[in-house]
C-alpha positions as CSV (number, residue, x, y, z in Angstrom):
1,T,-2.5,38.8,-5.9
2,T,-1.0,42.2,-4.8
3,L,-4.7,42.8,-3.0
4,Y,-4.5,39.7,-0.6
5,T,-1.2,40.5,-0.5
6,T,-1.4,44.3,0.6
7,L,-4.6,43.6,2.5
8,Y,-3.0,40.7,4.2
9,T,0.2,42.3,5.2
10,T,-1.7,44.7,6.3
11,L,-3.9,43.3,8.5
12,Y,-1.5,41.1,10.1
13,T,1.1,42.6,11.1
14,T,-1.4,45.4,11.9
15,L,-4.3,43.6,14.2
16,Y,-1.3,40.6,15.6
17,T,1.7,43.1,16.2
18,T,-1.3,45.6,18.1
19,L,-2.9,42.8,19.8
20,Y,-0.3,41.0,20.8
21,T,2.0,44.1,22.0
22,T,-1.2,44.7,23.9
23,L,-1.7,41.3,25.0
24,Y,0.8,39.9,25.9
25,T,3.9,42.6,26.7
26,T,1.3,44.4,28.8
27,L,-1.0,41.9,30.4
28,Y,0.7,38.6,30.4
29,T,3.9,40.1,32.0
30,T,1.7,42.2,34.6
31,L,-0.6,39.8,35.7
32,Y,2.2,36.7,35.1
33,T,4.8,39.0,37.2
34,T,2.1,39.9,39.6
35,L,0.8,36.2,39.9
36,Y,4.2,35.2,40.2
37,T,5.8,36.6,43.1
38,T,2.8,36.2,45.0
39,L,2.9,33.0,44.9
40,S,6.0,31.9,45.0
41,K,6.3,33.7,48.7
42,T,3.9,31.5,49.2
43,R,5.7,28.9,47.8
44,S,2.8,26.8,45.6
45,T,5.2,25.5,43.3
46,T,1.5,24.0,41.5
47,L,-0.5,26.4,41.9
48,S,1.7,29.0,40.2
49,T,2.4,26.2,37.4
50,T,-1.5,26.1,37.0
51,L,-2.1,29.5,37.1
52,S,1.1,30.7,34.3
53,T,0.0,28.3,32.4
54,S,-3.8,29.4,32.0
55,L,-2.8,33.0,31.6
56,S,-0.4,31.6,28.3
57,T,-3.7,30.4,27.6
58,T,-6.2,33.0,28.0
59,L,-3.3,35.5,26.9
60,Y,-1.7,34.1,24.1
61,T,-3.1,31.3,22.4
62,T,-6.4,31.9,22.5
63,P,-6.5,35.9,20.8
64,Y,-4.1,34.1,18.6
65,T,-6.2,31.7,17.3
66,T,-9.0,33.3,17.4
67,L,-7.4,35.9,15.3
68,I,-6.0,34.1,12.8
69,K,-9.9,32.3,12.1
70,S,-11.4,35.0,12.0
71,W,-9.5,36.9,9.2
72,K,-8.2,33.6,7.4
73,P,-11.7,33.4,5.5
74,I,-11.9,37.1,4.7
75,L,-8.1,36.9,3.6
76,W,-9.2,33.7,1.2
77,Q,-12.1,35.1,0.0
78,V,-10.5,38.1,-1.8
79,Q,-8.2,35.8,-2.8
80,D,-10.5,34.1,-4.9
81,E,-12.7,37.3,-6.4
82,P,-12.6,37.1,-10.6
83,L,-9.9,38.7,-11.8
84,A,-12.7,41.4,-13.5
85,F,-13.8,42.8,-10.4
86,R,-10.1,43.4,-9.0
87,G,-9.1,45.3,-12.1
88,S,-11.8,47.6,-11.6
89,L,-10.0,48.5,-7.8
């Protein structure tokens, strides 16, 4: 339980915070602001909405779900290790 909690906290907090901060703050904000201001000047509401939704999915939802899916099996495997093995650490 302690090993699982430590690994989960470390991996989840570090990776999620790093990826979220980098991808969401930097890329999403920059790209969204650039595209939104450019497209709003051309008054293309439909295209603007479509692109912002696409960016949101690409830069936030996909990396987040991929991260969770890739680490979840590893974390469950650590939790399911025999107690004797855990004690040897």
